[in-house]
C-alpha positions in Angstrom: 25.1 27.6 0.0 23.2 24.8 1.8 19.5 25.1 2.5 18.8 26.5 6.2 16.7 24.0 8.1 14.4 24.9 10.9 17.1 23.8 13.5 19.4 26.5 11.5 17.1 29.1 12.3 16.0 28.1 16.1 20.0 28.2 16.5 20.2 31.8 15.4 17.4 33.0 17.5 17.8 30.6 20.2 15.1 28.5 20.2 13.7 25.1 19.3 12.7 23.8 15.7 9.4 23.5 17.3 9.3 26.9 18.2 10.4 27.8 14.9 7.8 25.5 13.7 4.8 27.1 15.1 6.2 30.8 14.7 5.6 29.7 10.9 2.3 28.6 11.3 0.8 31.5 13.7 0.8 28.7 16.7 -0.8 31.0 19.2 1.2 29.5 22.1 4.2 31.5 21.0 5.1 34.5 23.1 5.4 37.6 21.5 9.1 38.6 21.8 9.8 35.3 20.9 8.1 35.5 17.9 9.4 38.8 16.8 13.0 37.4 17.4 12.5 34.1 15.3 10.6 36.6 12.5 13.7 38.6 12.5 15.8 35.7 11.4 13.8 34.6 8.9 13.6 37.9 7.4 17.3 38.5 7.8 18.4 34.9 6.3 15.5 34.7 3.8 14.6 31.4 5.0 11.8 29.7 3.0 10.1 26.4 4.6 9.7 23.6 2.3 6.1 22.6 1.3 5.9 20.2 4.4 6.8 22.5 6.9 4.5 25.2 5.4 1.3 22.6 6.0 1.8 21.8 9.7 -1.2 23.4 10.9 -3.0 24.3 7.8 -3.0 23.3 4.2 -1.6 20.1 4.6 -1.6 17.1 1.9 -3.6 14.8 4.2 -0.3 12.0 3.4 2.3 10.3 6.1 5.0 8.0 4.9 5.9 5.0 6.5 9.3 4.0 5.9 11.4 0.8 6.3 14.7 0.7 5.7 17.0 -1.5 3.7 17.3 -5.5 4.6 14.2 -6.3 5.6 13.9 -9.2 2.8 11.2 -11.3 4.5 8.9 -7.9 4.7 5.5 -9.6 3.4 6.1 -13.1 4.9 7.2 -11.6 9.0 3.9 -11.2 10.9 5.7 -8.0 12.8 5.7 -6.0 9.7 2.2 -7.1 8.8 1.0 -6.1 12.0 2.8 -2.8 12.3 1.2 -1.7 8.8 -1.9 -2.7 10.0 -1.6 -0.2 12.9 0.2 2.5 11.0 -2.8 2.1 8.5 -5.5 1.8 11.1 -4.0 5.3 13.1 -3.9 7.0 9.7 -7.6 6.4 8.8 -8.1 7.7 12.6 -6.6 11.4 11.6 -7.9 11.2 8.3 -4.8 11.0 6.6 -3.5 8.4 3.8 -0.4 6.6 4.2 2.0 6.6 1.5 4.9 3.0 2.1 8.4 3.3 1.6 10.5 0.1 0.9 14.5 -0.2 -0.1 15.5 -3.5 -1.6 19.0 -2.3 -0.6 21.5 0.4 0.9 21.8 1.8 -2.4 18.3 2.3 -3.3 18.1 3.8 0.1 20.5 6.4 -0.9 19.3 7.0 -4.6 15.7 7.2 -3.2 15.9 9.0 -0.1 16.1 12.3 -1.3 12.7 11.9 -2.7 11.0 10.9 0.6 12.7 13.8 2.4 12.1 16.4 -0.4 9.2 15.7 -2.1 6.8 18.3 -0.4 4.1 16.2 -0.2 4.5 14.4 2.9 3.1 16.0 6.1 5.3 14.1 8.2 6.9 10.5 7.9 7.5 7.4 10.1 10.4 5.5 10.1 10.9 2.0 11.7 14.2 2.3 13.3 15.6 -1.1 12.3 18.9 -0.1 12.8 20.3 2.6 15.3 21.4 5.5 13.8 20.0 4.8 10.4 21.8 7.1 8.1 18.1 7.7 6.3 16.5 8.8 9.5 19.8 11.1 10.3 19.0 12.9 6.8 15.5 13.2 7.5 16.2 14.4 11.2 18.3 17.1 9.7 15.4 18.6 7.6 11.8 20.2 8.7 10.1 17.5 8.0 8.0 16.0 11.2 9.6 12.9 11.7 8.7 9.9 14.2 10.9 6.6 14.9 9.3 3.5 15.4 11.8 1.6 17.8 14.8 3.4 19.8 16.4 5.0 17.0 20.0 5.8 18.3 19.7 9.4 17.7 18.9 12.3 20.2 16.1 14.3 19.8 14.0 12.0 17.5 10.6 11.2 19.0 10.0 7.5 19.3 7.4 4.8 20.1 8.5 0.9 21.2 7.7 -1.6 23.2 9.7 -2.8 26.0 12.2 -5.0 24.7 14.4 -5.0 27.7 12.0 -5.3 30.5 10.2 -8.2 28.4 14.0 -10.3 27.9 14.2 -9.2 31.7 11.1 -11.0 32.5 12.2 -14.1 30.5 15.1 -14.8 32.3 13.1 -14.3 35.6 10.5 -16.8 34.9 13.5 -19.4 33.4 15.6 -19.1 36.6 12.3 -18.8 38.9 11.7 -22.5 37.4 15.1 -23.4 38.2 16.7 -23.6 34.8 20.3 -23.1 35.5 22.2 -23.3 31.6 20.3 -20.7 29.9 20.9 -20.1 26.4 19.9 -16.7 24.0 19.1 -16.3 20.6 19.3 -13.0 19.5 18.4 -10.9 16.7 21.1 -8.8 14.7 23.3 -7.0 16.9 23.1 -3.9 15.0 19.6 -3.6 15.8 18.0 -1.2 18.7 15.7 -4.4 19.2 18.7 -7.0 19.3 20.6 -4.7 21.5 18.1 -4.7 24.2 16.6 -7.8 24.4 20.2 -9.3 24.6 20.9 -7.0 27.4 17.4 -7.3 29.3 18.2 -10.8 29.0 22.0 -10.8 30.7 20.4 -8.1 33.4 17.4 -10.8 34.1 20.0 -13.5 34.7 22.3 -11.4 36.9 19.7 -10.6 39.5 20.2 -14.5 40.0 23.8 -14.4 40.2 24.0 -15.9 36.6 25.8 -15.1 33.5 25.4 -15.6 30.1 28.8 -17.0 28.4 29.4 -16.4 24.9 28.9 -20.2 24.2 25.5 -19.7 25.2 25.0 -17.1 22.9 23.8 -17.5 19.1 22.2 -15.1 16.8 19.8 -14.9 13.7 18.1 -12.5 11.8 14.6 -13.0 13.7 13.6 -15.3 10.5 12.4 -19.2 11.7 15.4 -20.1 9.5 18.0 -18.6 11.3 16.4 -19.8 14.7 16.7 -23.8 13.4 21.0 -22.6 12.5 21.3 -20.6 16.1 20.0 -23.7 17.9 22.5 -26.0 16.2 25.3 -24.0 17.5 23.8 -23.9 21.3 23.4 -27.8 21.3 26.6 -28.4 21.5 26.9 -26.8 24.8 24.0 -28.3 26.6 21.4 -25.5 27.5 18.4 -26.4 29.4 16.3 -23.7 28.3 16.9 -20.9 25.4 14.8 -17.9 25.1 15.0 -16.6 21.5 14.3 -13.1 20.7 11.5 -13.5 18.3 8.6 -16.1 18.0 10.2 -17.0 14.3 13.5 -17.9 15.8 12.0 -19.8 18.8 9.8 -22.0 16.7 13.0 -22.8 14.6 15.0 -23.4 17.7 11.9 -26.3 18.8 12.1 -27.6 15.1 16.0 -28.4 15.7 15.7 -29.6 19.1 13.0 -32.0 18.2 15.2 -33.0 15.3 17.9 -34.0 17.6 15.8 -36.1 19.3 14.8 -34.2 22.4 11.9 -32.9 24.5 10.5 -29.7 25.1 10.2 -28.7 27.8 11.8 -31.8 29.3 14.9 -31.7 27.8 15.2 -27.6 26.9 12.7 -25.2 27.0 12.0 -22.4 25.1 10.3 -18.9 25.2 9.7 -16.1 22.3 9.1 -12.8 21.8 6.2 -11.6 19.9 3.2 -13.5 20.5 2.0 -14.0 17.1 -0.1 -16.7 16.1 1.7 -19.3 15.3 3.1 -19.3 18.6 0.0 -20.7 19.9 -0.5 -23.6 17.2 3.4 -24.8 17.9 3.7 -28.3 19.1 3.9 -27.5 22.1 2.5 -24.5 22.2 5.4 -21.7 22.5 5.9 -19.6 25.9 6.2 -15.9 24.7 6.4 -12.4 25.5 3.5 -10.9 23.6 4.3 -7.2 22.4 1.7 -4.8 21.0 2.7 -4.7 17.3 -0.4 -2.9 15.9 -0.8 -0.2 18.8 2.9 0.7 18.7 2.0 1.5 15.0 -1.2 3.4 16.0 0.5 5.2 18.4 3.0 6.1 16.2 0.6 8.2 13.9 -1.0 9.8 17.1 2.7 10.9 18.1 3.2 12.4 14.2 -0.5 14.2 14.8 0.8 15.5 18.0 3.9 17.1 16.3 1.9 18.1 13.3 -0.3 20.2 16.0 1.6 21.1 18.2 5.3 20.9 17.5 7.9 18.3 18.7 8.4 19.7 22.2 4.8 18.3 23.2 5.8 14.4 23.1 8.0 12.7 25.0 9.2 8.4 23.9 6.7 6.3 24.1 7.7 2.6 25.7 4.4 0.3 25.4 4.5 -3.1 28.1 4.7 -6.4 26.6 2.9 -9.6 28.4 4.4 -12.8 29.4 2.2 -15.8 27.8 2.9 -19.0 29.7 2.2 -22.0 27.5 3.5 -25.5 27.4 7.1 -24.9 26.1 8.5 -23.6 29.2 
């Protein structure tokens, strides 16, 4: 027989999983009649919460997990993940928790190790980077009573998350280019199976549409957020003569700049370039890169704050948080 979860108990009692969690931990905010109903279901089913659920309010282990799913091959070279881990670490210190990092080399390793993440009992809660919408590991964690927060739009209903406003940022990039009278605007996107890739593409298309401009397929190319993939994607776009390009990461934008210059063209006189991230390399690029600066470190610390609120008050206490991005205008556009 499958092990009961908080959702199962909540469904039987007609309440949410967070209400069941508060009953288990004797939270004062639960009405007496609701508490009695939940306790009756627990008694009838013999439900026993795991160690993580029992520690939501008291007797916590003081350990939270940060899970970065598979296919992050350039993790320690990517300034995004360096800043994100820094932000999560800082947030964990603020709540006197220890951070444990879970990395996976492949989907197979993710499948093998994930039960230990979910069932270990030594984590108060877990933060998962939503590199792919509907990630199977995130689904497994969401089906348990282990408190969970996603960084990035998770693509699964009911999971609390923190994200930056990718769509509004990409919309702003398109608007900026059209206001500067660039007409043939190209796009270099991240993987289309990521929420970040989806949102930045959709935002850029919407921004162009505000000016009656479309984004034709021959002005779209895709990479993996790395500089090398931006160089390759720009090679595809050059055959179709864009006068401006928005790259969905600073890394890909820097690759695009290098490819444009290798073709003997000038930036921004021949082709303007905008990135998305706001990392240090954007400032020192030649020419300096116009970009959308996202608050990566703050995203990590906000995720910890959200997890802390869930541990204290239950998941009903939180709503998704979307952090704004800022256009930084430099010489590349």
